[in-house]
C-alpha positions in Angstrom: -95.5 79.1 3.1 -93.3 78.2 6.3 -94.5 76.4 9.0 -93.2 77.6 12.6 -94.4 75.5 15.6 -93.7 77.1 19.3 -92.1 74.9 22.0 -95.4 74.5 23.8 -96.9 72.8 20.6 -93.8 70.8 19.7 -93.8 70.0 23.6 -97.5 68.5 22.8 -96.6 66.4 20.0 -93.5 65.3 21.8 -96.0 63.7 24.5 -98.3 62.6 22.0 -95.9 60.2 20.2 -94.4 58.9 23.5 -97.8 58.1 24.5 -98.3 56.4 21.2 -95.1 54.7 21.4 -95.8 53.3 24.8 -99.3 51.7 23.6 -97.7 50.3 20.1 -95.1 49.2 18.6 -91.7 50.8 18.9 -91.4 53.4 16.0 -94.9 54.1 16.3 -94.7 57.3 18.2 -92.4 58.7 15.6 -94.5 57.6 12.7 -97.5 59.5 14.3 -95.7 62.5 15.0 -94.7 62.5 10.9 -97.9 62.3 10.2 -99.1 65.0 12.6 -96.3 67.3 11.4 -97.3 66.4 7.2 -100.9 67.6 8.6 -99.6 71.2 9.8 -97.5 71.3 6.5 -100.8 70.7 4.7 -102.6 73.8 6.3 -99.9 75.8 4.7 -101.4 76.8 1.7 -100.5 80.4 0.1 -103.7 82.5 -0.7 -106.3 81.0 1.9 -108.2 83.1 4.6 -108.8 80.9 7.8 -111.6 81.7 10.2 -111.3 82.3 13.2 -111.9 79.3 15.7 -115.4 78.5 17.2 -114.3 78.5 21.0 -114.3 81.8 22.6 -111.5 81.6 24.7 -109.2 80.7 21.4 -110.9 83.1 19.0 -109.8 86.0 21.6 -106.3 85.0 20.9 -107.3 85.2 17.0 -106.4 81.9 16.5 -107.7 80.0 13.4 -108.1 76.3 14.0 -107.9 73.0 12.3 -108.4 69.5 13.5 -105.9 66.3 13.3 -107.8 63.2 14.2 -109.1 64.1 17.9 -107.0 67.3 18.5 -107.2 70.6 17.6 -104.5 73.1 16.1 -104.6 76.5 17.1 -102.6 78.6 14.3 -102.2 81.8 12.9 -101.2 82.8 9.4 -98.6 85.8 9.5 -97.4 87.1 6.4 -95.5 83.8 4.6 -95.6 82.0 8.0 -98.2 79.7 9.5 -97.5 79.9 13.2 -98.6 76.8 15.8 -99.3 78.2 19.1 -101.8 75.4 20.6 -102.4 72.0 20.2 -105.6 71.1 22.6 -107.5 67.6 22.8 -110.8 68.0 21.4 -112.2 66.6 24.2 -110.8 69.3 26.7 -112.8 72.0 24.8 -116.7 72.4 25.9 
């Protein structure tokens, strides 16, 4: 299965990586971004039916949700690809 990340979601990953880099040693942001992307690839398993998000707004968009650390990943599975639409910090979802 193919993983596609929308530009909006990719900009969030880039911002997270820049923040991690600013607080830690050089290269830590890039390593964090690689771990984040690896977690996205783990989601892309064939023949798995994901439930809709619990959050009503994300569910209205028919997104499924998963987590990576404190981040909520909102995605849809379409044919043979997993498309990541939103990445939101969990504390922002009430």
